[in-house]
C-alpha positions in Angstrom: 74.2 231.3 100.2 75.2 227.6 99.5 73.8 227.0 96.0 72.3 223.6 95.1 72.5 222.1 91.6 70.9 219.1 89.8 72.2 217.7 86.5 69.8 215.5 84.5 69.0 214.5 81.0 65.9 216.1 79.5 62.8 214.0 79.2 59.5 214.2 77.3 56.7 215.6 79.5 58.3 213.9 82.6 56.6 212.8 85.8 56.1 215.0 88.8 59.3 213.8 90.5 61.3 215.4 87.8 59.8 218.8 88.7 60.2 218.1 92.4 64.0 217.8 91.8 64.0 221.0 89.8 62.2 222.8 92.7 64.8 221.6 95.2 67.7 223.3 93.5 68.9 226.8 92.6 70.3 225.7 89.3 69.1 222.9 87.1 71.4 221.7 84.3 70.0 219.8 81.3 72.6 217.0 80.7 71.9 216.5 77.0 75.4 216.2 75.6 75.5 212.5 76.6 74.5 209.2 75.0 70.9 208.9 73.8 69.3 205.8 75.3 66.5 203.9 73.5 63.3 202.9 75.3 63.9 205.4 78.0 62.2 208.6 79.1 64.1 210.8 76.6 61.4 210.6 73.9 58.4 209.0 75.6 56.1 209.0 78.6 53.0 207.5 80.0 49.4 208.8 80.4 46.3 207.3 81.9 43.6 205.8 79.6 40.5 203.6 80.2 42.7 200.7 79.2 45.5 201.5 81.6 48.7 203.4 81.3 49.7 204.1 77.7 53.0 205.2 76.2 53.1 208.2 73.9 56.3 208.3 72.0 58.1 210.9 69.8 59.5 209.0 66.9 63.3 209.6 66.5 64.6 206.4 65.0 66.8 203.6 66.5 70.3 205.0 66.1 72.2 204.9 69.4 75.3 206.5 68.0 74.3 210.0 69.0 73.9 212.3 71.9 70.6 213.5 73.2 71.2 217.0 71.9 71.9 215.5 68.4 68.6 213.6 68.1 66.6 215.1 65.2 62.9 214.8 64.8 62.3 214.3 61.1 58.6 213.5 61.0 56.1 215.9 62.6 53.0 213.8 62.2 53.3 212.6 65.8 52.4 216.0 67.1 48.8 215.9 65.9 48.5 212.3 67.2 49.8 213.1 70.6 47.4 216.1 70.9 44.5 213.9 69.8 45.4 211.3 72.4 45.6 213.9 75.2 42.2 215.3 74.2 40.6 211.9 74.0 41.7 211.0 77.5 41.7 214.3 79.4 39.3 216.7 77.7 36.8 216.2 80.6 39.4 216.8 83.3 38.6 219.8 85.5 41.6 221.9 84.4 42.3 220.7 80.8 41.0 224.0 79.3 43.5 225.9 81.5 46.4 224.4 79.6 44.8 223.9 76.2 46.2 227.0 74.6 49.7 226.3 75.5 49.5 222.7 74.4 47.9 223.5 71.1 50.8 225.9 70.5 53.2 223.0 71.2 51.5 220.3 69.2 49.6 222.1 66.5 51.4 225.5 65.9 55.1 224.6 66.2 57.5 222.3 64.4 60.1 220.6 66.4 63.3 219.4 64.8 65.3 218.7 67.9 64.3 216.3 70.8 66.4 218.3 73.2 64.8 221.5 72.3 61.3 220.1 72.6 62.0 218.6 76.0 63.7 221.6 77.4 61.0 224.0 76.2 58.2 221.9 77.7 60.0 221.4 81.0 60.9 225.0 81.5 57.4 226.3 80.6 55.7 223.8 82.9 58.1 224.5 85.8 58.0 228.3 85.5 54.6 229.1 84.3 52.4 226.3 85.7 54.2 225.3 88.9 55.8 228.7 89.9 59.4 227.4 90.1 62.1 230.0 90.0 65.0 227.7 89.4 67.7 228.9 86.9 68.0 226.5 83.9 71.3 225.8 82.1 72.6 223.5 79.4 75.6 221.2 80.0 77.0 222.2 76.6 77.8 225.6 78.1 80.4 224.0 80.4 82.4 221.7 78.0 83.0 219.3 80.9 85.6 216.6 80.4 86.5 213.3 82.0 84.6 210.1 82.9 81.0 209.9 84.1 81.6 211.3 87.6 84.4 213.7 86.5 82.1 215.5 84.1 79.4 215.9 86.8 82.0 217.3 89.3 83.2 219.7 86.6 79.7 221.0 85.9 78.9 221.4 89.6 82.1 223.4 90.0 81.4 225.5 87.0 78.0 226.5 88.4 79.6 227.6 91.6 77.4 225.2 93.6 78.2 223.7 97.0 75.7 220.8 96.9 74.8 218.3 94.2 71.3 217.0 94.4 70.5 213.7 92.6 68.1 210.8 92.7 68.6 207.7 94.9 69.8 205.5 92.0 73.0 207.5 91.8 74.3 205.9 95.0 75.5 203.0 93.0 78.0 204.9 90.9 78.7 208.4 92.3 82.1 207.7 94.0 81.3 210.1 96.8 84.9 210.5 97.8 85.6 212.4 94.6 82.9 214.9 95.5 84.3 215.3 99.0 87.7 216.0 97.6 86.2 218.7 95.4 84.4 220.2 98.4 81.0 219.3 97.1 78.2 217.9 99.3 75.8 215.3 97.9 72.1 215.3 98.7 70.0 212.3 97.6 66.4 213.2 96.6 63.5 211.1 97.9 60.5 210.5 95.7 58.3 208.9 98.3 55.2 210.0 100.0 53.4 211.9 97.3 49.7 212.3 98.1 47.1 211.0 95.7 44.6 213.2 93.9 41.3 212.5 92.0 42.6 210.7 88.9 40.8 209.2 86.0 40.8 205.4 85.4 41.8 203.8 88.7 43.9 202.4 90.2 46.0 205.5 91.0 49.4 205.7 89.3 52.1 208.1 90.4 54.5 207.3 87.6 52.9 209.1 84.6 53.4 212.4 82.9 53.0 215.6 85.0 50.2 216.6 82.6 47.9 214.2 84.4 48.4 216.1 87.6 48.0 219.5 85.9 44.8 218.5 84.2 43.2 217.2 87.4 44.3 219.8 90.0 45.4 222.8 88.0 46.9 225.6 90.1 47.1 223.3 93.2 49.6 221.0 91.4 52.6 222.2 93.4 50.9 221.2 96.6 50.9 217.6 95.4 54.6 217.7 94.4 56.3 219.5 97.2 53.8 221.7 99.1 52.4 218.7 101.0 55.7 218.3 102.9 55.3 221.7 104.6 51.7 220.8 105.5 52.9 217.4 107.0 55.5 219.2 109.1 52.9 221.5 110.5 
């Protein structure tokens, strides 16, 4: 079997496209031993509110001289605030109660000291337990990859024994495809277009918000709105 792998930085309660990519591969590698980027998806995401999309952010300070895996969360007060914000905007959603226990555990019963640990835990739990994904998760620190930006990715793909590297369309601008060909690795660019809409609070509809919005509104049918619809369209 020709194994597929994706390599991507962890993100805080990411959008549905992130999970679509995870579903497409056999192995997903969290790429957290790279530069932390400010005002990015690493420590924040968007939810719907009556006043439009709103950012909810995990406070981690402004220091850019650190890797994602080295980002420490020193103040836990954000957890109760985020949980209160989710309750205020989604408590009336059809499936909010289904995920309440898990999220209360995350926000009210746990203390997170590492951004990477928080992100990876949330992503893996949502993927496996709520979306039924069976992808294997790995961490880039396992592989001790070396070289430049592309060289490190090639090293990780090789180390996982994968034949195909799956990545987002933005990677076309820097991937240097010839280096993958020389290594015997195929490249597959992921498309994030065509997602169907669902009944969402506070119109107009917005695709580019946290996956929690989808889960709260459609519950067990969430996978149908991320990748299942493609099979239906073919039929």
